[in-house]
C-alpha positions in Angstrom: 10.4 -26.2 -16.9 7.1 -26.1 -14.8 4.7 -29.1 -15.3 1.3 -28.2 -16.1 0.0 -30.9 -13.9 1.0 -28.9 -11.0 -1.7 -26.3 -12.0 -5.3 -26.5 -11.1 -8.2 -26.8 -13.7 -9.1 -23.2 -12.9 -5.6 -22.1 -13.8 -5.5 -24.1 -17.1 -8.7 -22.5 -18.1 -7.4 -19.0 -17.2 -4.0 -19.4 -19.0 -5.7 -20.8 -22.1 -8.0 -17.8 -22.1 -4.9 -15.5 -21.7 -3.3 -17.2 -24.7 -6.3 -16.4 -26.8 -5.8 -12.8 -26.1 -2.1 -13.0 -27.3 -0.3 -13.4 -24.1 2.4 -16.0 -23.5 3.9 -17.5 -20.5 7.5 -16.7 -21.8 7.9 -13.2 -22.8 10.1 -10.2 -22.2 9.0 -8.7 -18.9 10.4 -5.3 -19.8 8.7 -5.1 -23.2 6.8 -1.7 -23.4 3.0 -1.9 -23.8 3.2 0.9 -26.4 5.7 1.2 -29.3 8.2 3.8 -28.0 9.0 4.7 -31.7 5.5 6.1 -32.0 5.5 9.9 -31.6 2.0 10.3 -30.1 -0.6 8.0 -28.8 -4.2 8.7 -29.4 -5.2 5.0 -28.8 -5.4 5.0 -25.1 -8.2 6.6 -23.1 -6.1 8.5 -20.5 -6.8 12.1 -19.3 -3.9 14.4 -19.2 -5.8 17.6 -18.8 -5.5 18.3 -15.2 -2.5 16.1 -14.3 -0.2 18.9 -13.1 -2.9 20.0 -10.7 -3.6 16.5 -9.5 0.1 15.8 -9.0 0.5 18.9 -6.9 -2.5 17.9 -4.7 -1.1 14.4 -4.2 2.4 15.6 -3.3 0.9 17.8 -0.5 -1.2 14.9 0.7 1.7 12.7 1.0 4.0 15.4 2.4 1.4 16.2 5.3 -0.5 12.9 5.6 2.0 10.0 5.2 2.7 8.7 8.7 3.6 5.5 10.5 -0.2 4.6 10.6 -0.2 4.6 6.8 2.2 1.7 6.7 -0.1 -0.6 8.6 -3.0 -2.6 7.6 -6.3 -0.7 6.9 -8.4 0.1 9.9 -11.3 -2.0 8.6 -11.8 -5.4 7.0 -13.8 -3.5 4.2 -11.0 -1.0 3.5 -9.9 2.4 4.8 -13.0 4.0 6.6 -12.0 7.6 5.7 -11.8 6.7 2.0 -15.2 4.9 2.0 -16.8 7.8 3.9 -15.1 10.3 1.4 -16.5 8.3 -1.6 -20.1 8.3 -0.1 -20.0 12.1 0.3 -18.5 12.5 -3.1 -21.3 10.4 -4.7 -23.9 12.5 -2.8 -22.6 15.8 -3.9 -21.8 15.0 -7.6 -24.1 12.2 -8.7 -27.3 13.5 -7.3 -28.6 10.2 -5.9 -32.3 9.7 -5.2 -31.3 7.9 -2.1 -28.3 9.1 -0.1 -25.3 7.0 -0.6 -24.0 5.6 2.7 -20.5 4.2 3.4 -22.1 0.7 3.8 -23.3 0.9 0.1 -19.6 1.2 -1.2 -17.1 -1.5 -2.0 -13.7 -0.4 -3.0 -11.2 -2.2 -5.3 -8.0 -1.7 -7.2 -9.6 0.0 -10.2 -12.8 -0.3 -12.1 -11.7 -3.4 -14.2 -11.1 -5.2 -11.0 -14.4 -4.2 -9.6 -16.3 -5.3 -12.8 -14.4 -8.6 -12.7 -15.4 -9.2 -9.2 -19.0 -8.2 -9.8 -19.3 -10.6 -12.8 -17.8 -13.4 -10.6 -20.7 -12.7 -8.1 -23.7 -12.3 -10.3 -22.8 -14.8 -13.1 -22.1 -18.4 -13.2 -19.4 -19.6 -15.8 -20.9 -19.8 -19.3 -23.7 -17.3 -18.5 -24.1 -14.1 -20.4 -24.3 -10.3 -20.1 -25.9 -8.0 -22.5 -23.7 -5.0 -23.7 -24.8 -2.5 -26.2 -22.4 -2.3 -29.0 -20.1 -0.5 -29.7 -18.4 -1.0 -26.4 -15.0 -0.9 -24.9 -12.9 -3.9 -25.9 -11.5 -4.3 -22.4 -14.8 -5.9 -21.4 -13.8 -8.8 -23.6 -10.7 -9.5 -21.4 -12.0 -8.6 -18.0 -15.4 -10.5 -18.1 -14.1 -13.7 -19.7 -10.7 -14.5 -18.1 -11.9 -15.3 -14.5 -15.7 -14.9 -14.3 -15.9 -16.8 -17.8 -18.9 -14.7 -18.8 -20.1 -14.5 -22.4 -20.6 -11.1 -23.8 -23.8 -10.8 -25.8 -23.6 -7.9 -28.2 -26.8 -5.7 -28.7 -26.2 -3.7 -32.0 -28.2 -0.5 -32.4 -28.9 0.4 -36.1 -27.0 3.7 -36.1 -24.0 5.2 -34.3 -25.7 8.6 -34.3 -28.3 9.1 -31.6 -27.1 5.8 -30.3 -28.7 6.2 -26.9 -32.3 6.8 -28.3 -34.4 4.6 -25.8 -36.6 3.0 -28.5 -33.7 1.9 -30.7 -31.7 0.7 -27.7 -34.5 -1.3 -26.2 -35.2 -2.8 -29.7 -31.6 -3.9 -29.9 -31.4 -5.2 -26.3 -34.6 -7.2 -26.8 -33.3 -8.8 -30.1 -30.1 -9.7 -28.6 -31.7 -11.2 -25.4 -34.1 -13.3 -27.4 -31.4 -14.7 -29.7 -28.9 -15.3 -26.9 -27.4 -18.8 -26.9 -26.9 -18.7 -23.1 -28.8 -17.5 -20.0 -28.4 -13.7 -19.5 -27.8 -12.6 -16.1 -27.2 -8.8 -16.5 -27.2 -5.8 -18.7 -24.0 -3.7 -18.6 -24.1 -0.1 -19.8 -21.3 2.5 -20.1 -22.7 5.9 -19.3 -21.1 8.3 -20.6 -20.3 5.9 -23.4 -17.0 4.5 -24.8 -16.2 4.9 -27.6 -19.1 7.2 -28.5 -18.9 9.7 -25.7 -22.6 10.2 -25.3 -24.7 10.4 -22.1 -27.8 8.3 -21.5 -31.0 10.3 -20.9 -33.0 9.7 -17.8 -35.7 8.1 -20.1 -33.2 5.8 -21.5 -32.0 4.8 -18.0 -35.4 4.3 -16.8 -36.2 2.0 -19.8 -33.0 0.1 -19.3 -34.0 -0.5 -15.6 -37.5 -1.7 -16.5 -36.0 -3.9 -19.2 -33.9 -5.6 -16.6 -36.9 -5.8 -14.1 -39.0 -7.6 -16.6 -36.3 -10.1 -17.5 -35.0 -10.6 -13.9 -31.5 -9.1 -14.8 -29.0 -7.1 -13.0 -28.3 -3.6 -14.2 -24.6 -2.6 -14.0 -23.8 1.0 -15.0 -20.2 1.8 -15.6 -20.0 5.5 -14.9 -16.2 6.0 -15.3 -16.7 9.3 -17.4 -19.3 10.8 -15.1 -17.5 14.1 -14.4 -15.7 14.3 -17.8 -18.7 16.1 -19.4 -18.7 19.0 -21.6 -20.7 20.7 -24.5 -19.3 22.1 -27.6 -21.4 25.3 -27.1 -22.1 25.7 -23.5 -20.2 24.1 -20.6 -22.5 21.7 -18.5 -20.3 19.6 -16.3 -23.6 18.4 -14.6 -25.3 17.2 -17.8 -24.7 13.6 -16.9 -27.5 11.7 -15.1 -26.3 8.8 -13.0 -28.3 5.7 -12.5 -28.1 6.6 -8.7 -30.3 9.7 -9.5 -33.2 7.5 -10.8 -35.7 6.2 -8.2 -36.0 2.6 -9.0 -39.0 1.9 -6.9 -41.0 4.6 -8.7 -40.2 2.8 -12.0 -41.3 -0.6 -10.6 -37.7 -1.7 -10.4 -36.1 -3.7 -7.5 -33.2 -1.7 -6.3 -31.2 -4.7 -5.3 -30.5 -5.4 -8.9 -28.9 -1.9 -9.7 -25.2 -1.4 -9.3 -22.8 1.5 -10.2 -19.0 1.4 -11.0 -16.7 4.4 -10.8 -13.1 5.0 -10.5 -10.4 7.9 -10.4 -9.0 6.8 -13.7 -10.8 9.0 -16.3 -12.3 11.9 -14.4 -9.2 12.7 -12.6 -6.4 11.2 -14.9 -5.2 8.7 -12.3 -5.3 5.4 -14.2 -2.1 4.2 -12.6 -3.3 4.8 -9.1 -5.7 1.9 -9.2 -8.7 3.1 -7.3 -12.3 2.0 -8.1 -15.5 1.3 -6.4 -18.9 -0.3 -6.7 -22.1 1.3 -5.3 -25.0 -1.1 -4.5 -27.6 0.4 -2.3 -30.0 -2.5 -1.6 -28.0 -5.7 -1.8 -26.0 -6.2 1.4 -25.3 -9.8 0.6 -23.6 -8.9 -2.7 -21.7 -6.1 -1.0 -20.3 -8.5 1.6 -19.0 -10.8 -1.2 -17.5 -7.8 -3.0 -15.9 -6.0 -0.1 -13.9 -8.6 1.5 -11.9 -9.9 -1.4 -11.2 -6.5 -2.9 -10.6 -4.0 -0.2 -7.3 -5.5 0.9 -5.9 -4.8 -2.5 -6.3 -1.1 -2.3 -3.0 0.3 -0.8 -2.8 2.8 2.1 -1.1 5.3 -0.3 -3.8 5.2 -2.8 -6.4 5.5 -0.1 -4.5 8.6 1.3 -4.3 10.3 -2.1 -7.9 9.5 -3.0 -9.2 10.7 0.2 -7.3 14.0 0.0 -8.6 14.6 -3.5 -12.2 13.9 -2.8 -12.2 15.9 0.4 -10.2 18.9 -1.0 -11.6 22.3 -1.1 -10.3 22.5 -4.7 -12.3 19.6 -6.1 -15.2 21.7 -7.5 -12.6 23.9 -9.3 -10.7 20.8 -10.6 -13.8 19.3 -12.1 -14.7 22.7 -13.8 -11.2 23.1 -15.1 -11.1 19.5 -16.4 -14.4 20.2 -18.4 -13.1 23.4 -19.8 -9.7 21.8 -21.0 -11.6 18.8 -22.4 -13.9 21.1 -24.3 -10.9 23.0 -25.6 -9.1 19.8 -26.8 -12.4 18.4 -28.2 -12.9 21.7 -30.2 -9.4 21.6 -31.6 -9.8 18.0 -33.0 -13.3 18.4 -34.2 -12.6 21.6 -36.0 -10.1 19.8 -38.0 -12.5 16.9 -38.8 -15.1 19.5 -39.8 -12.6 21.3 -42.1 -11.9 17.9 -43.9 -15.5 16.9 -43.9 -14.7 13.8 -41.9 -17.7 12.1 -40.4 -17.7 11.8 -36.6 -20.1 11.2 -33.8 -20.4 14.4 -31.7 -19.4 13.7 -28.2 -20.7 15.4 -25.0 -18.5 13.5 -22.5 -15.4 11.4 -22.2 -11.8 11.7 -23.7 -12.2 10.8 -27.3 -14.0 11.2 -30.5 -15.2 8.4 -32.8 -14.4 9.4 -36.4 -14.7 7.7 -39.7 -11.3 8.4 -41.1 -11.7 5.8 -43.8 -15.3 5.9 -45.1 -14.3 3.9 -48.2 -12.9 0.9 -46.4 -14.4 -2.3 -47.7 -12.7 -4.8 -45.3 -11.3 -4.8 -41.8 -7.9 -5.2 -43.5 -8.4 -1.8 -45.1 -9.0 -0.4 -41.7 -6.0 -2.0 -40.3 -3.9 -0.7 -43.2 -4.8 2.8 -42.4 -3.9 2.1 -38.7 -0.5 0.9 -39.7 -0.1 3.9 -42.1 -0.7 6.3 -39.3 1.6 4.3 -37.1 4.5 4.7 -39.5 3.8 8.4 -39.6 4.1 8.4 -35.7 0.5 8.3 -34.6 -1.2 5.5 -32.8 -5.0 5.3 -33.1 -7.6 2.7 -32.1 -9.3 1.0 -34.9 -13.3 0.7 -34.8 -13.2 -3.1 -35.2 -12.0 -3.4 -31.5 -15.3 -1.9 -30.4 -17.5 -4.6 -31.9 -19.0 -2.7 -34.8 -21.0 -4.5 -37.4 -19.6 -5.4 -40.9 -21.3 -2.4 -42.3 -19.4 0.1 -40.0 -15.9 -0.2 -41.2 -13.5 2.6 -41.2 -14.1 4.1 -37.8 -11.4 5.1 -35.2 -11.5 6.2 -31.7 -9.2 9.3 -31.3 -8.3 10.4 -27.7 -8.0 14.1 -27.4 -7.4 14.5 -23.7 -3.5 14.8 -24.1 -1.3 18.0 -23.7 -2.4 20.7 -26.1 1.0 20.8 -27.9 0.8 17.1 -28.5 -2.7 17.3 -29.8 -1.7 20.0 -32.1 1.0 17.9 -33.5 -1.3 14.9 -33.7 -3.8 16.9 -35.8 -1.0 18.0 -38.2 -0.1 14.3 -38.7 -3.7 13.4 -39.3 -4.0 16.3 -41.8 -0.9 15.2 -43.6 -2.0 11.5 -43.7 -5.6 12.3 -44.9 -4.2 14.4 -47.7 -1.8 11.7 -48.8 -4.5 9.0 -48.6 -7.0 11.0 -50.6 -4.4 11.9 -53.2 -3.5 8.3 -53.6 -7.0 7.4 -54.0 -7.7 10.1 -56.6 -4.7 9.0 -58.7 -5.9 5.3 -58.5 -9.4 6.3 -59.6 -8.1 8.2 -62.6 -5.9 5.4 -64.0 
């Protein structure tokens, strides 16, 4: 048995935090993350829409580009130079930046979560806070607190519909900032949103940037779903506005406080490849601190595949194809929700729909009971409580639709059966 006295105080704090998230030092290393008895998983935000095309592209890249040099260390302390140049060119082409993104503005890391963790480590001291508009991805709880020891200060907007309205959002942010028990160092927004799948307007981005300027905060924009945009009536893959497209100086905002995070995981269905990056265009000191620790964690094979994708002549077609298939899957799921008169937040981007499958839920236990009911029927869904909803917003679930079409069709059939069974049980109960 390992004595705990051999561990540092940092390690003690980390392991204690991990245990609060349910992890244990002694556990089955081969235990699956997802219950293998489940037929379908709508709980994880992964994109399967263009996986076959991505696999073909990566196979060709490895076949033609894997050589003895790729088995050596990177050619730069800051990471593979071809990859960083490809990322800069990619942002210039698809994110429409106000100021051209240069390779020196980009820090690479093993996924967006690692990038966010490293960013929090550099802009916050332990115990300080970051503002996050709620609802938000529950992974922030883990990745912001385990190592950086940052407190998440929730800013609750009054309604889930029209959630990105600038007046309502700024009111919520101001209220949360003023009531915060700790010093706030940054505002973190996810654009397009998770779990709501809405894009921030340019006006909302401008107001958020000015909010940060007035309170001396960093503005961190998590833009993981930037190219996963669609419309339910007209395809608009470029409807997303990146914070990079905003001219901070024209808004009276110091550009050194604005940072963008992106990865391959969502837009290109490569969550297992672990490739993320941070773009910060006016803070070279921060970039130095970010680039050295993270770049060595990106493998040469990941760099090869990513560079091949971002420089491929097929890239525009892949982005368009992804948008078309996302729209197709979104329509399949929302048509069902509409037919059963189930409330949901219309999405314009992302891989999921936020739906109120249990509007009569009176407690979080009620919400959990439906989750377990669906699980027994062979369907995994993600309950709304995970996303920091208020006590008046029970009964919501995030449903991922970016899965193979045949699986989504089966998932909708299970949902239809379960909704019918639950409503019938409720009707019988009410008539007794």
